[in-house]
C-alpha positions, 0 to 999 in steps of 0.5 A: 500500500502506498500513496501519491499526494499533491500539496499546494503552497506557493506552487504544487509539490508531488510526492509518494510514500508508503507512510502518508501520515508520517510523511505529511508530518515531516513536511509540516515540521519543515524536515523536507527542504523542498516543501520548506520553500513553498510556504504554508501548504494544503493537501489537495489530492491523495491517490491510493496505489497498491504498491510503492513502485506503482506510486513512484511511477504515477508520481513521475508521470504527474511530474512529467505532465507539467500540468499538475492541476489536471491530476486534481480530478484524478480518482483517489481510489 
């Protein structure tokens, strides 16, 4: 089980993780260099994936699309 998530601050951030709550906590505490720079952020999308490999592949696909907003309507489950 893994998750792909999209955060919205001053720009979008896309990530994937097998431990969503822990990862979001790390972002909130400022333990992640990239999300420190986007300021206050809001979790805008979470997509469930069966495996971490599937989640990583979807994360790359979203990032390569250069249009993160269109993924906000992607089914979550």
